[in-house]
C-alpha positions, 0 to 999 in steps of 0.5 A: 385726605380720605374724606376729599373727592378723588380728583382732588386727592389726586391733584394734592398728591401731584402737589406734594409729590412735585414740592417733594422732588422740587426740593430733593433735586434742588438740594442735591443740585447745589451739593454737586455745584449747580449754581446757574438757573440753566442747570436747575432747568435742566435737572427738573426738565430730564426728570420730569420728562422721565417721569411722564415717559414711565407715567404714560407707559405705566399707563399704556400697560395697565390698559393693556392688561384690561384685555387679558383673560388669564390671572397672574399668579399674584391675582389668583386665589383659590379661596375667593369666588369668582366675583372676588376675584374680578373685583380684585383685579379691577381695583388692581388696574385702578390702582395702577392707572392712577399711580401712572396718572399720578406720576405722569402729573408730576413729571408734567409738573417738572416740566412746567417748573423747569420752563419758568425756572429760567423767566423767574430767576435767569 
């Protein structure tokens, strides 16, 4: 997976995450008594919307962090040079934005699944 381009790696993570969440929600829904496609569709839509909003909020807060000139305690290191600290901050921001995009992608895929379930199984 390390040899894949970043966009393919992100898409693969979205696919794996979506599949895992679909399996978990389906199993939990079946255990609590969901038997109609509408019940499963509603469950996928609610969870997908929550993940998409969470991911979008994470992306917005990560982009706002870029404008801050100060460092948090976790990002400061007395032994690191200024260049090393700046590289660390940029790496932390990139990781936060990547996580936000993946979370938003999983949420959107769950919403698509919630739309397709009644069409395919209704």
